[in-house]
N, C-alpha and C positions, 0 to 999 in steps of 0.2 A: 525461286530461280537461282540456278548455280552459274557462277561466273568464274572462269579460270584466267588468271593473269600470268602470262609467261614472262619471265625476267632472266637476266644474266648478270653475273659478276664480272666486272672489267677493271683494268687498272685505272687509277685516279687520273682525271683529265690533265693534271699538272705533271704527270710523269714524263721523264726525259727518255725518249726512245734512242736506243743505241743498237749497234750491230755486233753480235757475238757469234763467231763461227758461221758467218754467212747468213744469219737469221736475225730477225727483229727481237730485241730484248727490252723489257720494261724495267729491268733492274730490280731494285728493292721497293718499287712503288707499292703503296697500299692498294688493296683491292676493295672496290665499292660496288654498290648496285648501279647498273647502267643508268645514267641520268635520264635517258629517253624512256626507260621502263618505269621510272617514278610517275610519269604522266599516265602510263597504262594502269598503274595501281590506283592513281587518283580517279581515272575514268571508272574503274570497277567500284570504287567506294562511293562515287556519286550515284551509281545505279543501286548500290546497296541501300543508300539513304532514301531513294525514291521508291524502290520496289521491294524493299526488305529482302534484298538478294543476299546470297552467301558467296563470299569471295575467297577463292583458294589461290595462293601464290605458288607457282610451279617453276622450278629452276633445274637446269641441266648443268652439272659441274662436279667439282670435287668437294671434299668436306668443308673447305673454307667458304664455299658458296652459301652455307647456312647463315652467314652473317648478312648476306643480301636478303635472304628470306626473312630474317628477323627484322630487318628494316621495314619490309612490307607489313609484317605483323604489327610492328610498332605504329605504323601509319593507320592501321585499322583492319587489315585483312583477317579473316576468320581462321584460315588454315594455311599451312605451308607444307610443301612436299619437295624433297630433293631427289633427283634421279642421278645416281652416280654408279659407275662400274669401272673396274680396272681395264676392261676391253675398250673403253672409250678414250682413245688418245688423240687421233687425228680425225676430227669430224668436220665435214663441210656443212653448209646450210641445209642441204638436202638430207644428209644423215641426221642432223639435229631435228629436222622437221618430222622424220619418221618416228623418232623416239618421243618427241613431244606429243604427237598425235596418239601414240600408243598410251601415253600417260593420261591424256584427256579421256580416252576410252575407258581406262581402268578407274579413273575417278568416277565416271558415270553420271549421267543426268545433266551434264553441262549444256547450257543453251547459248553461251557466248564465250569465246576465247579472245582475249585482248593482248596485243603486243604494243611495244613502243615502235616508233617509226623505223629505227635501226639501232645497231649496237655501236658503241664508241670505238671498239677495237677493230672489228672487221668492216662494219658499216655497209654490208651488201643490201640490207633491207629486203632480202628474198624469203626469209624463213616464214613470214606471215602467209604469203601466197602458197608456198610449198606445203605448209601445214594444212591450209584450207583444202588444197587439192587432194591430199591424202585422206582427210576426213570426209571429203565429198560435200563440204559446206560452201555456201557463197562467201566471198570476201569483200569487205568494204575497207578501203585503205585511206590513210591520211585524214581520219575523222577529227574535226574540231569540235563537234557536238554530237551527242547521241540521245535518241529518243526511242523508247520501246513502248509499243502499244498494239494490242490485238495480235500477238504472235508475230509481229513484224518490227524490225529495227530500221530506223531512219537516221541517216547521218548527214551532216554538212561537211563535205570534203574541202580541205584547204589546199588549193593547187596554185600553180604559178599564174594561171589565167584568171583566178578569182575564186569563187565559191561554187560548189556543185552539190546538189541534194540528191541522194540515192537511197533506195530502200531495198530490203531483202527479207525473206522469211527466216525465222529462227529455226534451228541453230545457225550461227554465223561466226565468222572470224573477222576481227577488226584490228586495224593498227591506228594509233592516235598520234596527234601532233600536239605541240605546246598550247594550241588554242583551246584545248579541252579544259584548261584551268591550271593554275599554279599548284603543284603538289603540296599537300598539307604537311606541316611539321609533325613528327611523331609526338604524341602526348606523353607526359610523365608516366601515366598509368599504362599507356601502350608500350613504353620502353620496358617497364617492369614486367609486364605480361610476356613480352617477347623474350626477355632474358631468361625466363623460366620455361619457355616453351620447349617441348620435345618434338623435334621435327623428324618425321619418318623418312628413311632413305630407301628408295626403290632401286633394285638392280634390273638388269636386262631380263634376268630369269623371272623376276616378279612381274615384268611387263609381258612375258611370254614371247619375246623377240630375240633375235641374234644381233650382234653388232653390225651396223651398216658397213658396207665395203668402203674403205677410205679412198677417195678419189682426189684428195687434196694434192695439188702440185705446188712445189715451192721453188722459188728462184733464189740462188745464192746472191746475197747483197754485199756490197763493199762500202766502207766508209769513204766519203768523198775525199779526193786527194787534197792534201793541205797546200796552202799557198803562202809562200814566204815573200812578202812585199816589203822591201826596205823603205824606210821613210827618213828623210833628212830635213831638219828644221833649220832654216836660214835665219840668222840673227844679224843685227847691226844696230848702230847707234841712231840711225835715222831711216825713214822710209826710202829715201833716195839710195842710201848705201845698200839696203836690203834688195831693192830693185836691181841695182847694178850687179850684185852677186848672183841674183836669180837669172839675169840675162846671160852672165858668163857661164852658168851651169847649163842653161838651155843650149847655148852655142857649142859648149864642149861636148854635150851628149848628142849634138847634131839633130836635135829635135826640129830646129828651124834651119 
């Protein structure tokens, strides 16, 4: 069984967000694997252990995104593929879904595609459903557990109202939540293997598709106006003296 885990490289969660030229900037923050996608990798590895499945980590991004893929390899993924192309500058979730779906088709033979519930930077949570629609596969979202049996996948969804059990025929697209289990730490041997791994990079030409039309709209942002609030500390030799001075200040300012 082939499982594809889609992940993304994002700024570290401790990054300080600033506004530069009317747009959001993460500054010099280090880039890491999207924390929610670590749970997707864990979900794939759980099925690998149960079903002797093959897990491929798939990422859309620039060259630096290979570090996120190496993290997945260190956790235990079997293969990693980066999709990168100079034409991919402004992508919305729909555009990303078209590219990921094309990559899944090129990988071939996949019976399950797993996403994290959302990304840390944009956080729309839409790419899972959009990828499923393009592939024409059923989607099961917010899975806290996964069971595969007889060509069917059954998940227990974790939703606000409680738990919901749903099933679908394979192939299928899933998104998982933290209930799937704490992501395992990369092993020492896994880290060594990942550091030596040669990760192939596919371009749009390799996928046989053109760049999606960018429909991203951005609003110019401004830093919030600064507030200069003067503060005066009233001192005195006794509480009574401090109280008298405070009353005089209040009366002088005509607060009362």
